[in-house]
C-alpha positions, 0 to 999 in steps of 0.5 A, spaced: 298 371 565 300 371 571 297 373 578 301 379 578 300 381 571 292 381 573 293 385 579 297 390 575 292 391 570 287 392 575 291 397 579 292 401 572 285 401 570 283 403 577 288 409 577 285 411 570 278 411 573 281 415 579 285 420 574 279 421 569 274 422 575 279 428 578 280 431 571 272 431 571 272 435 578 278 440 576 274 441 569 267 443 573 271 447 578 274 451 573 267 452 570 265 455 577 271 459 578 270 462 571 262 463 572 264 466 579 269 471 576 264 473 571 259 475 576 264 479 580 266 483 574 259 484 573 257 486 580 263 491 580 261 494 574 254 495 576 257 497 583 261 503 581 256 507 578 251 506 584 257 508 589 257 514 585 250 516 585 250 514 592 255 519 593 252 524 589 245 523 593 249 524 600 252 531 597 246 533 595 243 531 602 248 535 605 247 541 601 239 541 603 241 540 610 245 546 610 239 550 607 235 548 612 239 550 618 240 557 615 232 557 614 231 554 621 236 560 624 232 565 620 226 563 623 229 563 630 231 570 629 224 572 626 221 568 632 225 572 637 223 579 633 216 577 634 216 576 641 220 582 642 215 586 638 209 583 642 212 585 649 213 592 646 206 593 643 204 590 650 207 594 654 206 601 650 199 600 648 197 595 654 196 600 660 192 605 656 188 600 653 186 598 659 184 605 662 180 606 656 176 600 657 175 601 664 173 608 662 168 606 657 165 601 662 164 606 667 161 611 662 156 605 659 154 604 667 153 611 668 149 611 662 145 605 664 143 608 671 141 615 668 134 612 665 132 609 672 130 613 678 135 613 684 132 609 690 130 613 696 135 615 701 130 615 707 134 613 713 130 610 719 134 610 726 134 604 730 132 599 724 136 596 718 133 596 711 131 590 707 137 589 702 143 585 700 147 583 705 154 584 706 158 579 701 151 577 698 151 576 690 147 581 687 142 579 681 144 580 674 141 585 670 140 583 663 143 587 657 139 591 653 
């Protein structure tokens, strides 16, 4: 065998090894692509029902928010009505109730003084009587 033939055999063996290596890589790549395709198919099969459920949940939440908005509007109306009623009752009964309370206080005070003797209104010319000064505090009486 000549040197050219040996070199040709070596190149042929080298090319056979290279082709078999490339074939192995292509087989592995095909398996990876097949597994990826299967996984994407499974994910899409699971994603469609999840998206449908999410859409139904969003619709339900929208309905509930519309109900809450209606309830909030009703509560605001009730609050306004209660405020108006409160001011009406205050203006209608506030003045007369204050007058009745003042009258009751005056009657109680008059009844409380009825049992005590009145101080002797003796006037001494040129002298001032001892007693509370103007602006001084009066001693508190105990409630009986």
